[in-house]
N, C-alpha and C positions, 0 to 999 in steps of 0.2 A: 681835165682838172682834177685836182687832188681833194678827197673828201676824208673827213673824219667821221665815221658812223659805227654801229654795231654790228657786229656779227654773231649769230646764234650758236652756242654750244650747249652742251647737256643732253641728258636724256629726252625720251619722248615724253612730254607733259611735264618736264621739270626744266624749264628753260634758265641758262644763265648766259651773260653775253659777254664778249671782248669788245674793248674799244680799240678800234683799228684805223690805220690811216691806208688809204687805198686809192687807185684811179675809180673816179666815179662812174666809170663807164663798165667795171668788173660786176659780176653777180655778187650777191651779198657774202656768200661764205666761200668764195674764191682767194687767191693768194692775196697777201696784203703786203704792204711797204713796211709796216712797223706795229706792233701791239703796244698802246700805249695805256691800257688800263684793263679791268674787268668790272663787272656790274652783275649782282644777284640780287634780283628783286624778291626771292622767295623767303629770304631770311627777315625776321622782325626784330630791329629796323634793317633796312636793307644794307647788304654789303657793297661798297664801292671804293675802288682803289684806281687812283689815276696817276700818271708819271706827268704832274703839272707842267714842269720844264720842259718837256718834249711836246705837249700840246701847244704850249705857248711858242715854240720855235716853228711847229707846222702852221699855226694862226699866222705867224708872222711872215712865212714865204707864201702865203696866198691859199692854204686849205680851207676847205668850207666845212663846217660841223653841221650835222643834221640838227633838226628842232630837237630830237630826243638829247643828242650828246651836249647841246647848248644848256638845256635842262639839267642834266647831270653835273655839268661844268659849275653851274651855278649852286647847285645842291653842295657839291664837293666843297666850294670856297666857304660856304655859309658853316656847313657841319663837319668839315674835315674827313677822314677816311671813313669814319662810321659816326653814328648820331651818339650822343653824350650816354643815352641809355644803354647802348651796345657796349661802352668802354667799361660800364659798371658791371654788365652781364660777364664780360670777358675776364675781369680783374680776379685773380686768386683771392679767396677769402682766407682771412686769418683763422688758424685753427686756434680754438678756445679750449678744447678739451684733449685729454691725453688719449691715446688709443684704449687704455684700460679702461677709463670712464665711459667711453662709447660702447665697450663692449659689455659693462654693466648695465648701461641702460638698454641694451638691444636683449639681454638675457629675459627670458619670462618672468615677469614681475612676481605674480601669485606664487609660483614655484619657489622662487627665491625667498619669499617672506614666510612661507610655512616651514620651509627648512630652517631659516633662521629664528624663527619662534621657536619650532620644537627642539632645537639644540640649546636654545637658551633657558628654557622651562626646567628641563630636568637638571641642569647645572646650578640654578638657583634653589631648587628642591633640595639637592643633595648637601649643601651647605646648611640649611635648615635643620636637616635630620641629623647632622653631625653633631650639631649644636645641643640637640635634645638628650 
């Protein structure tokens, strides 16, 4: 019998999974027939990518999904590849400030104010002295 189930990938204590099609009698991490997606539960929100057409094909020819894969397929159908919050997090933000404005903000504020005030004060006094 053909099964659609998860196989573990990733480092020790950092799991991520592949959604695979395999013979149900094979061990979890053995050779698979086809990889039809991946799932990373460690991200917030979770990362889930499925080849929905291929899964539909395998279900059509009699493959049995595991309980977890059934749940993931349902989640994928409701939320798409990622949850709406994740799409907002990965969209590039519009740059409202130019690079020079950002550098000015990052400069030390007290030192910039002292030099600006010190430079302006003598310039103001000189014209008054010249007028006398």
